[in-house]
C-alpha positions in Angstrom: 5.6 7.4 -9.0 3.4 4.7 -9.8 -0.1 4.1 -8.8 -2.0 2.2 -7.4 -5.9 1.3 -6.5 -6.9 -0.6 -3.7 -8.8 -3.7 -4.2 -11.3 -5.7 -2.3 -8.8 -7.8 -0.5 -5.6 -6.7 -0.6 -3.0 -5.6 2.4 0.1 -4.0 2.1 2.4 -6.7 2.0 0.2 -7.9 -1.4 0.5 -4.4 -3.2 3.9 -4.3 -2.3 4.5 -8.2 -4.3 2.6 -6.7 -6.8 4.3 -3.4 -7.1 7.9 -4.7 -6.6 7.4 -7.7 -6.9 8.7 -8.4 -3.0 6.3 -8.0 -0.5 8.7 -7.4 3.1 7.4 -6.0 5.4 10.2 -3.3 4.6 8.2 -2.7 1.4 4.9 -2.2 3.0 6.0 -0.2 5.2 7.9 1.9 2.0 4.2 2.2 1.2 2.6 2.7 4.8 4.9 5.8 5.2 4.2 7.6 1.6 0.2 7.2 2.1 -0.4 7.9 5.3 -2.3 10.8 5.1 -4.2 8.4 2.2 -3.6 5.2 4.9 -5.0 6.8 7.8 -2.1 6.0 11.1 -3.8 2.7 11.1 -1.6 0.5 7.7 -4.5 -2.2 8.7 -7.1 0.1 7.4 -6.5 -0.2 3.7 -10.5 0.8 1.9 -11.0 -0.3 -1.8 -10.9 2.7 -3.8 -8.0 4.4 -2.0 -4.9 5.3 -4.5 -1.7 4.7 -2.8 1.3 6.6 -4.6 4.4 4.0 -4.8 7.8 4.9 -3.9 
């Protein structure tokens, strides 16, 4: 499994675009669901430095 470290200004769609080449809501949701323990319940609460698993 790959990981991604959140950078300032990132959101789930930007991360999905970088990791999958497709920033769709579905891909952002896939990243969110795989990282709910890191992100919490709000998909808009990413913080720089968080390390996310990319499924």
